[in-house]
C-alpha positions as MATLAB code, in Angstrom:
seq = 'MSYPQFIAIDGSSFEEHAHPVAIAWSLPDGQIKTTLIAPEDDWDDWDISLQDLHGINPDTLYQRGETGWSVIRELEQDLENPYLFADTPERVTVLLEKLYEACNRDLSIEIGDYREEMSAAALDESAQYHLPCDERVHRLLVGWARQHGRLSE';
ca = [
      11.392   -2.640    4.058;
      10.815   -1.510    0.493;
       7.348   -0.908   -0.926;
       6.297   -0.684   -4.549;
       5.724    2.897   -5.639;
       2.120    3.927   -6.242;
       0.719    7.063   -7.885;
      -2.672    8.737   -8.182;
      -3.743   11.985   -9.835;
      -6.877   14.080   -9.440;
      -8.115   15.738  -12.612;
     -10.110   18.866  -13.309;
     -12.863   16.721  -14.828;
     -13.417   13.340  -16.430;
     -13.498   14.890  -19.894;
     -10.901   14.540  -22.648;
      -9.539   18.029  -21.943;
      -9.040   17.411  -18.206;
      -5.804   18.539  -16.636;
      -4.074   17.396  -13.439;
      -4.924   19.351  -10.288;
      -3.271   17.227   -7.592;
      -0.820   14.354   -7.530;
       0.315   11.901   -4.881;
       2.966    9.199   -5.006;
       4.581    6.871   -2.535;
       8.254    6.497   -1.760;
      10.029    3.136   -1.408;
       9.900    3.523    2.407;
       6.096    3.922    2.363;
       5.932    7.683    2.835;
       3.520    9.610    0.627;
       4.165   12.907   -1.122;
       1.329   15.026   -2.452;
       1.021   18.429   -4.050;
      -1.378   20.652   -5.917;
      -0.526   21.489   -9.518;
      -0.789   25.080  -10.772;
      -2.726   25.180  -14.043;
      -1.100   26.208  -17.273;
      -2.645   29.212  -19.038;
      -4.491   27.027  -21.558;
      -5.825   24.572  -18.959;
      -9.342   25.894  -18.536;
     -11.349   22.674  -18.196;
     -13.167   22.477  -14.857;
     -15.992   20.334  -13.468;
     -17.376   22.157  -10.448;
     -18.951   18.949   -9.091;
     -15.452   17.501   -8.550;
     -14.663   20.276   -6.067;
     -16.743   18.374   -3.525;
     -14.839   15.187   -4.324;
     -11.269   16.486   -4.054;
     -11.916   19.750   -2.206;
      -9.890   21.820   -4.661;
     -11.030   24.918   -6.527;
      -9.215   26.884   -9.249;
      -8.263   29.736   -6.892;
      -6.539   27.269   -4.566;
      -4.540   25.855   -7.483;
      -3.354   29.293   -8.574;
      -2.433   30.269   -5.022;
      -0.882   27.053   -3.701;
      -0.149   24.878   -6.718;
       3.380   23.954   -7.756;
       4.538   24.441  -11.323;
       4.426   21.410  -13.565;
       8.187   21.530  -13.935;
       8.780   21.391  -10.160;
       6.295   18.522   -9.785;
       7.998   16.486  -12.512;
      11.464   17.177  -11.114;
      10.509   16.071   -7.599;
       8.617   13.005   -8.809;
      11.519   11.831  -10.954;
      14.016   12.372   -8.118;
      11.881   10.190   -5.842;
      11.621    7.237   -8.205;
      13.550    4.087   -7.499;
      12.758    3.105  -11.092;
      10.507    4.714  -13.719;
       7.613    2.277  -13.217;
       4.787    3.113  -10.829;
       1.502    1.395  -10.061;
      -1.918    3.055  -10.132;
      -5.527    2.177   -9.468;
      -6.479    3.830  -12.795;
      -3.377    3.461  -14.969;
      -4.929    4.789  -18.185;
      -6.212    7.974  -16.526;
      -2.957    8.540  -14.637;
      -1.003    8.134  -17.888;
      -3.200   10.647  -19.731;
      -2.901   13.231  -16.938;
       0.858   12.687  -16.585;
       1.262   13.122  -20.346;
      -0.591   16.438  -20.081;
       1.776   17.538  -17.305;
       4.882   16.510  -19.251;
       3.605   18.105  -22.465;
       3.147   21.402  -20.612;
       6.889   21.251  -19.835;
       7.798   20.264  -23.407;
       8.981   16.858  -22.261;
       8.160   13.301  -23.233;
       6.676   11.136  -20.525;
       9.570    9.177  -19.002;
       7.532    7.091  -16.559;
       5.499    3.962  -17.165;
       2.316    3.332  -15.240;
       1.211   -0.195  -14.449;
      -1.933   -1.561  -12.864;
      -1.751   -2.081   -9.102;
      -3.023   -5.640   -9.688;
       0.493   -6.491  -10.878;
       1.603   -6.135   -7.241;
      -1.458   -7.347   -5.326;
      -4.839   -8.923   -5.818;
      -7.885   -6.756   -6.354;
      -9.328   -8.322   -3.208;
      -6.692   -6.470   -1.160;
      -8.355   -3.178   -2.052;
     -11.962   -2.067   -1.614;
     -12.382   -0.602   -5.074;
     -15.962    0.512   -4.479;
     -14.855    3.504   -2.424;
     -11.399    3.937   -3.941;
     -12.263    6.126   -6.924;
     -14.162    8.712   -4.885;
     -11.201    9.571   -2.664;
      -8.571   12.294   -3.115;
      -5.308   11.141   -4.682;
      -3.295   11.011   -1.443;
      -5.919    8.811    0.212;
      -5.980    6.500   -2.822;
      -2.191    6.072   -2.635;
      -2.458    5.398    1.100;
      -5.089    2.705    0.502;
      -2.901    1.093   -2.172;
       0.037    0.967    0.252;
      -2.095   -0.465    3.048;
      -3.625   -3.057    0.727;
      -0.191   -4.131   -0.489;
       1.214   -4.291    3.063;
      -1.774   -6.272    4.319;
      -1.562   -8.794    1.468;
       2.183   -9.238    1.975;
       1.901   -9.758    5.717;
       3.504   -6.459    6.630;
       0.440   -4.993    8.293;
      -1.613   -6.594   11.019;
      -5.378   -6.309   10.913;
];
């Protein structure tokens, strides 16, 4: 069985200068990959209130985060095609662009709205945006599978 590929990214804040701190994406077989992203030297934006939301602090990113280049390489290797679906496509695009820019690359992936693959009713959006990126991707996969009769209640 092949699933659409979903993506979600946690940012350092909701401000214009936010940078990606964690990323999760699904594979065509429904598995989910997730990783922390090590900040670039000029990525200093941080909203401390989001630490409670995603459970990540700057020290953790420096100690356990992957380089932007390694994140991009792995993501691109995992893509069946360069079109992924997100619950917040505009925000994901902005954060991905920041990641690609840090590696001196142009964004080579398009991000579509998950509603292209399933109805909004398949997903409880009220709680969706307050979850870490890997949980958001999991909920998107479950919602898609439920709507397409591939998951029993």
